[in-house]
C-alpha positions in Angstrom: 3.0 -43.1 30.0 6.5 -42.7 28.6 8.6 -45.8 28.2 11.7 -43.9 29.3 12.9 -44.4 32.9 12.6 -41.8 35.7 16.0 -40.3 36.2 17.1 -39.6 39.7 20.3 -37.4 39.8 22.2 -38.2 43.0 22.5 -41.3 45.2 22.3 -39.7 48.6 19.7 -40.6 51.1 17.0 -38.5 49.4 17.7 -39.9 45.9 17.8 -43.5 47.1 14.6 -43.1 49.1 12.9 -41.6 46.0 14.2 -44.4 43.8 12.9 -47.0 46.3 9.5 -45.5 46.3 9.3 -45.3 42.5 10.5 -48.8 41.9 8.1 -50.2 44.5 5.3 -48.6 42.3 6.5 -50.5 39.3 8.4 -47.7 37.5 11.8 -48.2 35.8 14.3 -45.9 37.5 17.9 -45.0 36.8 20.0 -43.2 39.5 22.9 -41.2 38.2 25.6 -40.5 40.8 28.7 -38.4 40.1 30.8 -40.0 42.9 32.3 -43.4 43.1 29.9 -44.6 45.7 26.4 -44.0 47.1 25.6 -41.8 50.1 26.4 -38.2 49.3 27.4 -36.6 52.6 26.8 -39.9 54.4 30.0 -41.7 53.7 32.8 -43.6 55.5 36.4 -43.6 54.6 38.4 -46.7 55.7 42.0 -45.7 56.3 44.5 -48.3 57.6 41.7 -50.1 59.3 40.0 -47.0 60.8 36.5 -46.2 59.9 36.1 -42.4 59.6 32.7 -41.1 58.7 32.6 -37.9 56.7 32.3 -35.8 59.8 30.8 -36.9 63.1 27.5 -38.4 62.2 24.9 -40.5 64.0 21.8 -42.4 63.2 18.8 -41.9 65.4 16.6 -45.0 65.2 13.6 -42.9 66.4 13.4 -41.3 63.0 10.3 -43.1 61.6 11.3 -42.7 57.9 14.5 -44.7 58.3 12.5 -47.8 59.2 10.8 -47.6 55.8 14.0 -47.6 53.7 16.4 -49.9 55.7 16.4 -52.8 58.1 17.8 -51.0 61.2 18.6 -54.2 62.9 20.8 -55.3 60.0 22.9 -52.1 60.4 24.1 -53.5 63.7 23.8 -50.1 65.5 26.1 -49.3 68.3 24.6 -46.7 70.6 26.1 -43.9 72.5 25.0 -43.3 76.0 22.1 -40.8 76.5 24.1 -38.1 78.2 27.1 -35.8 78.0 30.2 -35.2 80.0 31.0 -31.5 80.5 34.5 -30.2 81.3 34.6 -27.1 83.5 37.6 -25.8 85.3 39.7 -28.8 86.2 36.8 -31.1 86.7 34.2 -33.0 84.6 30.6 -33.6 85.2 28.3 -36.1 83.6 24.6 -35.4 82.9 22.2 -37.9 81.4 18.6 -38.7 80.6 17.4 -40.4 83.8 14.8 -42.5 81.9 17.5 -44.3 79.9 20.5 -43.8 82.1 19.2 -43.9 85.6 22.7 -44.4 87.1 23.5 -40.9 85.9 20.8 -39.3 87.9 22.9 -38.6 91.0 25.7 -37.0 89.0 23.2 -35.1 86.9 21.7 -33.5 90.0 25.1 -32.8 91.6 26.8 -31.4 88.6 27.9 -27.8 89.4 26.9 -26.5 85.9 23.6 -24.9 87.0 21.3 -24.9 89.9 18.6 -27.6 90.6 16.1 -25.0 89.5 18.0 -24.5 86.2 17.8 -28.3 85.6 14.1 -28.5 86.4 13.5 -25.6 84.0 15.5 -27.4 81.4 13.5 -30.6 81.9 10.3 -28.6 81.3 11.9 -26.9 78.2 12.9 -30.3 76.7 9.7 -32.1 77.6 7.6 -29.8 75.5 9.3 -31.4 72.4 7.2 -34.5 73.2 4.0 -32.7 72.2 2.5 -34.0 68.9 4.6 -32.7 65.9 1.7 -30.9 64.3 1.3 -28.9 67.5 5.0 -28.1 67.6 4.9 -26.9 64.0 1.9 -24.6 64.8 3.8 -22.8 67.6 5.2 -19.3 66.7 8.8 -19.7 65.8 11.8 -17.6 66.8 15.6 -17.8 66.9 17.0 -20.4 69.2 18.8 -17.8 71.3 15.5 -16.0 72.1 13.8 -19.3 73.0 16.7 -20.1 75.4 16.4 -16.6 76.9 12.8 -17.3 77.7 13.7 -20.7 79.2 16.0 -19.0 81.8 18.4 -21.9 82.2 21.1 -20.0 83.9 24.6 -21.5 83.9 23.2 -24.7 82.4 22.6 -22.9 79.2 26.2 -21.8 78.5 27.9 -24.8 80.0 25.8 -27.6 78.5 22.8 -26.7 76.3 24.5 -24.3 73.9 27.7 -26.4 73.5 25.6 -29.5 72.8 23.2 -27.8 70.3 26.2 -26.1 68.6 27.3 -29.5 67.4 23.8 -30.4 66.2 22.9 -27.2 64.3 26.5 -26.2 63.4 26.4 -22.7 64.8 27.0 -21.0 68.2 25.0 -17.8 67.7 21.5 -19.2 68.3 20.3 -18.1 64.9 18.7 -21.5 64.1 14.9 -22.0 64.2 13.8 -22.8 67.7 11.2 -25.1 66.2 13.9 -27.1 64.4 15.9 -27.4 67.6 12.8 -28.6 69.4 12.3 -31.3 66.8 15.9 -32.4 67.2 15.5 -32.5 71.0 12.4 -34.6 70.4 14.4 -37.2 68.4 17.1 -37.4 71.1 14.4 -38.0 73.8 12.7 -40.7 71.7 15.8 -42.5 70.4 19.4 -43.2 71.2 21.8 -41.9 68.5 24.1 -44.7 67.2 26.5 -45.6 64.5 26.4 -48.8 62.4 29.2 -51.2 63.4 30.9 -50.8 60.0 30.4 -47.1 59.6 27.7 -44.6 58.5 28.1 -45.6 54.8 26.3 -48.8 55.6 23.0 -46.9 55.7 23.1 -45.7 52.0 24.7 -49.0 51.0 21.8 -51.0 52.4 19.3 -48.6 50.9 20.9 -49.0 47.5 20.8 -52.8 47.9 17.0 -52.7 48.0 16.9 -51.3 44.4 16.9 -53.6 41.4 20.4 -54.5 40.2 21.7 -52.0 37.7 19.6 -49.1 39.0 22.5 -47.0 40.3 25.1 -45.8 37.9 28.2 -44.5 39.7 30.8 -42.0 38.2 28.0 -40.6 36.1 27.9 -36.8 36.6 25.0 -34.8 35.1 25.9 -31.5 33.4 22.5 -30.2 32.5 18.9 -31.2 33.5 15.6 -30.5 32.0 12.0 -31.7 32.4 12.4 -34.8 30.3 16.1 -35.3 29.8 19.6 -34.8 31.3 22.9 -34.2 29.6 25.9 -36.3 30.7 29.4 -36.7 29.4 28.1 -39.6 27.3 25.3 -37.6 25.8 21.6 -36.9 26.4 19.4 -39.4 28.3 15.7 -39.1 27.9 13.4 -39.5 30.9 9.8 -39.9 31.9 10.6 -37.5 34.7 13.8 -36.0 36.2 14.4 -35.8 40.0 17.3 -33.7 41.2 18.6 -35.2 44.5 22.0 -33.6 44.8 23.5 -31.3 47.3 21.9 -27.8 47.4 24.6 -26.0 45.4 24.5 -28.6 42.6 20.7 -28.6 42.6 20.8 -24.8 42.3 23.2 -25.1 39.3 21.0 -27.7 37.6 17.5 -26.2 38.3 17.9 -22.6 39.3 16.2 -23.3 42.7 17.9 -21.0 45.3 20.4 -22.9 47.5 20.2 -22.3 51.2 23.2 -21.1 53.2 25.2 -24.1 54.2 26.8 -24.7 57.6 30.4 -26.0 57.8 32.0 -28.5 60.1 35.5 -30.0 60.3 36.2 -33.2 62.1 39.7 -34.4 63.1 40.1 -38.1 63.5 42.8 -39.1 66.0 44.0 -42.5 67.3 45.7 -43.4 70.5 46.8 -46.6 72.2 44.6 -45.8 75.2 41.2 -44.1 75.0 41.1 -40.8 76.9 37.9 -42.0 78.5 36.0 -45.3 78.9 32.6 -43.9 78.4 30.2 -43.8 75.4 29.4 -40.2 76.0 29.8 -37.0 74.0 32.2 -34.6 75.7 31.8 -30.8 75.7 33.7 -27.9 77.2 31.4 -25.9 79.5 34.0 -23.1 79.6 34.4 -22.7 75.8 38.2 -22.6 76.1 38.9 -23.5 72.5 37.5 -24.4 69.1 36.1 -27.8 69.8 32.3 -28.1 69.9 32.3 -31.8 70.8 34.5 -34.8 70.9 33.8 -38.5 71.4 35.7 -41.8 71.5 34.1 -43.7 68.7 35.6 -47.0 69.6 34.0 -47.0 73.1 30.6 -47.3 71.3 31.8 -49.2 68.2 35.2 -51.0 68.6 34.9 -52.0 65.0 35.8 -48.4 64.0 39.5 -49.2 64.6 42.0 -52.0 64.5 42.5 -54.1 67.6 44.4 -52.3 70.3 43.7 -48.8 69.0 41.1 -46.1 69.9 39.5 -43.7 67.5 38.6 -40.2 68.6 36.4 -37.8 66.6 36.8 -34.1 67.4 34.6 -31.5 65.7 35.0 -27.8 65.2 32.9 -25.2 63.3 34.1 -24.0 60.0 36.4 -25.2 57.2 39.9 -24.8 58.7 41.5 -28.2 58.4 45.1 -26.9 58.6 47.8 -28.4 60.7 47.6 -25.4 63.1 43.8 -26.0 63.5 44.4 -29.7 64.1 46.9 -29.0 66.8 44.6 -26.5 68.5 41.7 -28.9 68.3 43.8 -31.8 69.7 45.1 -29.7 72.6 41.5 -28.5 73.4 40.2 -32.1 73.2 42.9 -33.2 75.6 41.8 -30.4 78.0 38.2 -31.6 77.7 39.1 -35.2 78.5 41.7 -34.2 81.1 44.6 -36.0 79.4 47.8 -35.2 77.5 46.8 -35.5 73.8 50.3 -34.8 72.5 50.9 -38.4 71.4 47.6 -38.7 69.5 48.1 -39.5 65.9 46.0 -37.9 63.2 44.3 -40.4 61.0 42.5 -38.0 58.7 40.7 -34.7 58.5 37.2 -34.2 57.1 36.3 -30.6 56.1 32.6 -30.6 55.2 31.8 -27.2 53.8 28.1 -28.1 53.3 27.5 -30.2 56.4 23.8 -29.1 56.7 21.5 -26.4 55.4 20.8 -23.4 57.6 17.4 -23.6 59.2 16.5 -20.0 60.2 13.1 -19.1 61.6 10.3 -19.4 60.7 11.0 -23.0 59.9 10.0 -24.1 56.4 9.6 -27.8 57.1 8.2 -28.5 53.7 9.6 -26.8 50.6 8.2 -27.6 47.2 9.6 -30.7 45.4 7.8 -30.0 42.1 9.5 -27.1 40.2 8.0 -24.7 37.6 10.4 -26.2 35.0 8.6 -29.5 35.3 11.5 -31.3 37.1 11.5 -32.4 40.7 13.9 -31.8 43.5 14.6 -33.5 46.9 17.1 -33.4 49.7 17.3 -32.2 53.3 17.2 -28.6 52.0 13.6 -29.3 50.9 12.6 -30.6 54.4 14.3 -30.5 57.8 18.1 -30.7 57.8 18.4 -34.3 59.1 18.5 -37.9 57.9 14.8 -38.0 58.5 14.2 -34.9 56.4 16.3 -36.2 53.5 14.4 -39.5 53.4 11.0 -37.8 53.7 11.8 -35.3 50.9 12.7 -38.3 48.7 9.3 -39.8 49.4 7.6 -36.5 48.7 9.3 -36.1 45.3 8.5 -39.7 44.4 4.8 -39.1 45.3 4.7 -36.0 43.1 6.2 -38.0 40.2 3.8 -40.8 40.6 0.8 -38.5 40.8 1.9 -36.6 37.6 2.5 -39.8 35.7 -0.9 -41.1 36.7 0.4 -43.7 39.2 -1.3 -42.2 42.3 -0.8 -44.1 45.6 -1.4 -43.7 49.2 0.2 -40.9 51.2 3.8 -40.9 52.5 
């Protein structure tokens, strides 16, 4: 076996998970990260005491892989409520999961955004996601729009289901794999999405803290990568193996592996002296009267996201327009959704995330190869499902392939 370290290029969730697995097996690992911190797309900017994640992001503690790479309890997760508030006309209706939010059952039944039959059909549609995952993956796949056509959800579809899913899959057309959407619904039913009290960046920071001191090298971009070496600004570094754990476009540049289409999201972070709502719920517009796909008051769930006496509101739209005009339009639409005058809201920052998540068209490829013909390895949510779970699992898979090829075979991940 080579005495050179395994080089992991990229300190996002996939790269850190891969490095954890390799170091646990006794290998020397060096992680080279081009940025000034770990996390990749999972990052938090602290601006004047406000914690603004790079886009509206949540941790679902039901993802089994996360429990293997971080102590979820140590993250001090602050949950959102298991439901949504939908604006329609001049009113707002709240719908929730009656298992976890039983007090929302009366309002869910009474909400005039679909008939009782529509809601019962939705319950059946959502409940199928609780089938064993292997059975879900064996089902014939189709575009999400076709799947919703078959579900026959009536007004509930356009007012609630499609607006909610648009924020999750980053598109409104229903072109995403129905199987992927089903897996996401499964995760929402099994866990309550939350944020760490000190921001999403705590997740990769805690993952990196489990690695031996000196494993992660920041501000270390890789210019070229091969099977047994990488080229950096400081010269060539030899490796026992090279794992590319970057974003998809960078991985394509370094390896030639085709990059998937990427979905874009822009989040505007506003502050106000008074929150526009007192709930821990995601807010949607059932009438689609503007660009906003969802908005939430972060400080209702995690007061630590803002200085004392201030609220922090995350408002997300599709695409990459972070202009002043787009911000004004999103702020006005968010005010309409909450039923308040948002004119006095102050903009904290804008996050334009051009590569928010890889497209997941049908048929879903839930496992793409991590071992490349060149002899290098690749991991990231573009090799698995487009989720935190997928990123971590892909890191495990790449590590397992490296261990097997270096003759350090271990149990399955």
